[in-house]
C-alpha positions in Angstrom: 107.0 130.1 107.9 107.8 126.9 106.5 104.5 124.5 106.2 105.9 120.9 106.4 105.0 117.7 107.7 106.8 115.3 105.5 110.6 114.9 104.8 113.8 117.0 105.8 114.5 120.9 105.3 117.8 121.4 103.8 119.5 124.7 102.6 120.8 124.5 99.1 121.5 126.9 96.3 120.9 129.9 98.5 117.4 128.9 99.7 115.7 126.3 101.7 114.3 122.7 100.3 112.5 120.0 101.5 113.8 116.5 100.6 111.9 113.5 100.5 112.8 109.7 100.5 111.5 106.9 98.9 108.3 105.6 101.4 107.8 109.1 103.0 104.6 110.0 102.2 102.3 113.0 103.5 102.6 116.8 102.8 105.8 118.0 101.5 104.9 121.6 101.4 101.2 123.4 102.2 100.8 126.9 102.8 101.6 129.6 102.4 98.4 131.3 103.0 98.6 134.2 100.8 95.8 136.4 100.3 95.2 137.2 96.6 92.8 139.4 94.8 90.6 138.2 91.7 92.2 137.1 88.5 94.3 134.8 86.6 97.8 133.4 88.1 100.4 130.7 87.7 102.3 129.0 90.5 105.4 127.1 89.7 106.7 124.3 91.9 110.5 123.6 91.4 110.9 120.0 92.0 114.0 117.8 91.2 113.5 114.0 90.8 115.7 111.3 91.7 116.9 109.7 88.6 115.7 106.5 89.7 112.4 107.5 90.4 109.8 104.8 88.7 109.0 106.2 85.7 105.0 105.3 85.5 104.3 105.7 89.5 102.5 108.9 90.7 105.4 110.5 93.1 103.5 113.4 93.9 100.5 115.7 93.7 100.4 119.4 93.2 97.6 121.6 93.8 96.0 124.9 94.5 93.4 125.6 96.9 91.6 128.1 98.6 89.6 128.9 102.0 92.0 127.2 104.0 91.9 123.7 102.1 88.0 123.7 101.3 88.1 124.7 97.9 90.1 123.0 95.2 91.1 125.0 91.8 93.6 123.0 90.3 95.4 119.8 90.7 97.7 117.6 89.0 99.4 113.9 89.5 103.1 113.7 88.7 104.7 110.7 87.9 108.5 110.0 87.7 108.6 110.5 83.8 106.7 113.7 84.4 109.2 114.9 87.2 112.4 114.4 85.0 111.0 115.7 81.5 109.6 119.0 83.4 112.7 120.8 83.4 112.8 120.6 87.1 109.6 123.1 87.3 106.0 122.6 86.6 103.1 125.5 86.6 99.7 125.3 87.6 97.6 128.2 86.1 94.1 129.0 88.1 91.5 131.8 88.5 89.8 133.3 91.4 86.8 135.5 91.1 86.8 136.7 94.4 89.4 137.6 97.4 90.4 134.5 99.5 93.5 132.8 100.9 95.5 130.0 99.0 97.7 127.6 99.5 100.1 125.7 96.7 100.5 122.4 98.0 102.6 119.4 97.3 101.9 115.7 98.7 104.2 112.9 98.4 102.9 109.4 97.6 106.2 107.8 98.8 106.7 106.1 95.4 110.3 107.7 94.8 112.5 110.3 96.0 112.4 114.0 95.3 113.5 117.6 96.5 111.3 120.3 96.2 111.8 124.2 96.7 110.5 125.7 99.4 110.1 128.9 97.3 107.1 128.4 94.8 107.3 131.5 92.5 103.7 133.2 91.5 102.9 135.1 88.7 99.7 137.4 87.6 98.5 137.1 84.1 96.5 140.1 82.9 93.3 138.7 81.3 93.3 141.4 78.8 96.9 142.0 77.7 98.4 138.6 78.5 101.3 140.3 80.5 102.7 138.6 83.1 104.2 140.0 86.3 105.8 138.5 89.3 103.5 138.4 92.5 105.2 138.9 96.3 103.9 136.2 98.2 104.7 137.5 101.8 103.6 135.0 104.6 100.6 135.6 106.7 101.6 137.8 109.5 99.0 136.4 111.9 101.4 135.0 114.4 98.2 133.2 116.3 97.2 131.2 112.9 101.0 130.4 112.0 101.6 129.1 115.4 98.2 127.0 115.6 97.8 126.3 111.8 97.4 122.4 113.0 94.6 123.2 115.3 92.7 125.5 112.6 93.5 122.5 109.8 91.9 120.0 112.2 88.6 122.4 112.4 88.6 122.6 108.5 88.0 118.7 108.5 84.9 119.5 110.6 83.3 121.8 108.3 84.7 125.3 109.4 86.5 127.8 107.0 88.6 130.5 108.2 89.6 134.1 106.9 92.8 135.5 108.4 94.2 139.0 108.3 97.0 140.2 110.2 94.9 141.2 113.1 91.9 139.1 113.2 90.4 135.9 112.1 87.2 135.1 111.2 85.5 131.5 111.4 82.6 130.4 109.6 80.7 127.3 110.8 77.6 126.4 108.3 77.1 130.4 108.1 77.6 131.4 111.8 80.6 133.5 111.7 82.8 134.6 114.7 86.2 136.0 115.4 89.0 133.8 117.0 91.7 135.6 119.0 93.3 132.9 121.3 93.5 129.2 122.5 90.9 129.6 124.7 88.6 130.7 121.5 89.5 127.3 119.9 88.7 125.4 123.3 84.9 127.1 123.1 84.9 126.3 119.5 85.3 122.9 120.2 83.0 122.6 123.2 80.3 124.3 121.3 80.4 123.4 117.6 82.4 120.1 117.3 81.2 118.4 120.6 77.7 119.8 120.5 77.4 120.5 124.0 74.5 122.6 124.1 72.4 121.0 121.2 69.1 121.1 122.7 66.2 119.6 120.6 62.6 119.4 121.5 59.6 119.2 119.9 58.7 122.7 120.8 59.7 126.1 120.8 61.6 127.1 123.5 63.4 130.2 125.5 67.4 129.6 126.1 68.8 131.3 129.4 72.8 131.4 129.1 74.3 132.0 132.1 77.8 132.6 131.3 77.7 134.3 128.0 81.4 134.5 127.6 82.1 135.9 123.9 78.5 134.7 122.9 79.4 131.8 120.8 77.0 129.2 122.9 74.3 132.2 122.6 74.8 132.0 118.7 75.2 128.2 118.3 71.7 127.7 120.3 70.0 130.8 118.3 70.6 128.8 115.1 67.5 126.6 116.0 64.7 127.8 114.2 62.6 126.6 117.3 64.6 129.1 120.0 62.5 132.1 119.9 64.7 134.2 122.4 68.1 134.0 123.8 69.0 135.6 127.1 72.5 135.6 127.8 74.3 137.1 130.9 77.9 138.3 131.2 79.2 140.6 134.2 82.6 141.2 132.5 83.1 143.9 130.0 85.8 142.4 127.6 83.9 139.2 126.8 80.7 141.1 126.7 82.1 143.7 123.9 83.7 140.6 122.2 79.9 138.7 122.0 78.6 141.8 120.8 81.4 142.1 118.0 80.3 138.3 117.2 76.6 139.1 117.0 77.3 142.0 114.7 78.5 139.3 112.2 75.2 137.3 112.3 72.6 140.1 112.4 69.8 137.6 111.5 70.2 134.9 114.0 71.7 137.9 116.9 68.0 139.6 116.4 66.9 136.4 118.9 69.9 137.4 121.2 69.4 139.7 124.2 72.8 140.1 125.8 73.0 141.7 129.5 76.0 143.1 131.3 75.6 141.6 134.3 75.8 138.3 135.8 73.3 135.9 138.1 73.9 134.9 141.6 72.5 134.2 144.9 71.8 137.8 145.5 72.2 141.4 143.9 75.5 142.8 144.5 78.0 145.0 143.0 82.0 144.4 143.5 85.4 145.0 142.3 87.5 142.4 141.1 90.6 141.8 139.1 90.4 140.9 135.4 92.8 139.7 132.7 92.8 140.4 128.9 94.2 137.0 128.3 91.8 134.9 130.5 88.2 135.1 130.3 86.6 131.3 130.4 88.3 130.3 133.5 87.5 133.6 135.5 84.8 133.3 138.4 82.8 136.5 139.4 85.5 136.8 142.4 88.2 137.7 139.8 91.7 136.4 139.0 94.6 137.2 140.9 96.2 139.6 139.1 95.2 142.2 136.3 93.3 145.4 136.5 90.1 146.2 138.7 86.8 146.2 137.4 83.1 146.8 139.0 80.7 144.2 137.9 77.5 143.7 138.7 75.5 140.5 139.6 71.3 139.8 140.1 69.5 137.7 141.9 68.6 134.9 139.7 65.0 134.1 140.3 64.1 137.6 140.0 65.5 137.7 136.3 64.5 134.0 135.3 61.0 134.2 136.7 59.6 136.6 134.3 61.3 134.6 131.6 59.8 131.3 133.0 56.3 132.9 133.1 56.6 134.1 129.3 57.6 130.4 128.2 54.6 129.2 130.2 52.0 131.4 128.6 53.5 131.0 125.2 53.4 127.3 125.4 57.4 127.1 124.9 60.0 125.3 127.1 62.5 126.9 129.3 66.2 125.6 128.7 69.2 127.0 131.0 72.9 126.5 129.9 74.8 127.6 132.9 79.1 127.9 133.1 79.7 130.4 135.4 82.7 129.4 137.3 81.1 128.4 140.5 78.1 131.1 140.8 76.0 127.8 139.9 75.6 126.8 143.7 74.3 130.4 144.7 71.7 130.3 141.5 70.7 126.9 142.3 69.8 128.3 146.0 68.2 131.1 144.5 66.0 129.2 142.2 65.1 126.5 144.9 64.0 129.2 147.2 61.5 130.7 144.6 60.3 127.3 143.5 61.4 127.7 140.2 62.8 124.3 139.0 59.3 123.5 138.4 59.2 125.8 135.6 62.6 124.9 134.0 62.4 121.8 131.0 66.0 121.1 130.8 69.2 122.4 132.0 73.0 122.0 131.0 75.3 122.8 133.7 79.5 123.3 134.0 79.8 122.9 137.9 83.4 124.3 139.4 84.1 123.1 142.8 86.2 126.5 143.9 84.4 128.0 146.5 83.4 125.4 149.2 85.3 122.2 149.9 82.0 120.2 151.0 80.0 121.1 147.7 79.9 118.7 144.5 78.0 118.3 142.1 75.7 116.5 144.3 74.8 119.6 145.7 73.2 120.6 142.4 72.0 117.3 141.3 69.7 117.0 144.7 67.1 119.7 144.4 67.2 118.5 140.5 65.8 115.0 141.8 63.3 116.3 144.0 61.8 118.5 141.3 61.5 115.5 138.8 64.5 115.6 136.8 66.7 113.1 135.3 70.1 114.0 135.6 73.1 112.9 133.3 76.3 113.4 135.5 79.5 113.3 133.2 82.0 114.4 135.9 85.0 112.4 135.0 86.8 110.5 138.0 90.3 112.3 136.6 88.7 115.5 137.8 86.3 115.7 140.9 86.8 119.5 140.9 84.6 120.2 138.2 82.2 118.4 135.3 79.7 118.9 133.2 75.7 117.5 133.9 72.4 117.2 132.0 69.0 117.4 133.2 65.6 116.7 131.8 62.4 117.3 133.8 61.0 113.8 133.4 57.0 113.7 132.7 55.3 111.4 135.9 
């Protein structure tokens, strides 16, 4: 796959090249996201400069980076004179002491025209003998990464790093690691780690209830907080629950705080068979999908599960905070909590509500009992989408 943002791709001399005109600035080539083992290497950048290129002006930068652009190993700025006297090829040597994913990049400054070969030959240098051998540079075979590289680079700019193999991508954000498989994962990662939708801050220790655990990213995000003592997470569907366990296994220290449960919460105890899909998890309610394969899921009455947690928080002098993203089940959960008078034991909530099941129910159906219980509510439902939205509720001191 060709990774280029600037210039025109042409076929010359039996290979692909990128032609850059004067005035065009940006990434001429990046990638190829090749995994290399520890050692010493040399990569060649075949570049033909226009004879009219200004001799003293910097026309392009070449570099070698690892960790999906987060670690610069070597770099060189090339003037017009450098390009013209280089014999059409400039080499950069670099060492790596750990296996990583590498890019060999060319960036144009726009000062002059040149043509760069897409193929950048790579050689390995034996540290003992000095012997030089060619290295085959296969493109990454992870199709999801290849087709969404722009999104991954956006996350890199926000502090993420990624490890990509043919079958897996593992993200790392400030030491929290998790698998990324599909577009839904990218959406959830953005909501949780970039937009900070669940970044609860209080002056006390807290117990978190995560209703709608999905693949566990919100639970991991909240468990990172040293004041979070426990996270009780609930997910009725087997596939996202299994994926959550895989993500927790990558983070044993903070995952020790998380109690994952393979059942959902609702208005009452029930067991039902629904259709599920492997390619869609974040938008599936407990009523299931229209197509897929059958799965039996279990729901428990919300108040019966949350009441003991509320009592433990009270006895421990801790806050009880609820995150709720359960695709329509929030209305039944609220009815159960209101019946048992549990809103007075909850200190804060964030609710993503969904108008799926009843035409007459809106976010105001949820806000009304919160106001009655002394909460202040921030309703972030957007006018462009009156069928779903986000609400934050904080119980005010009276």
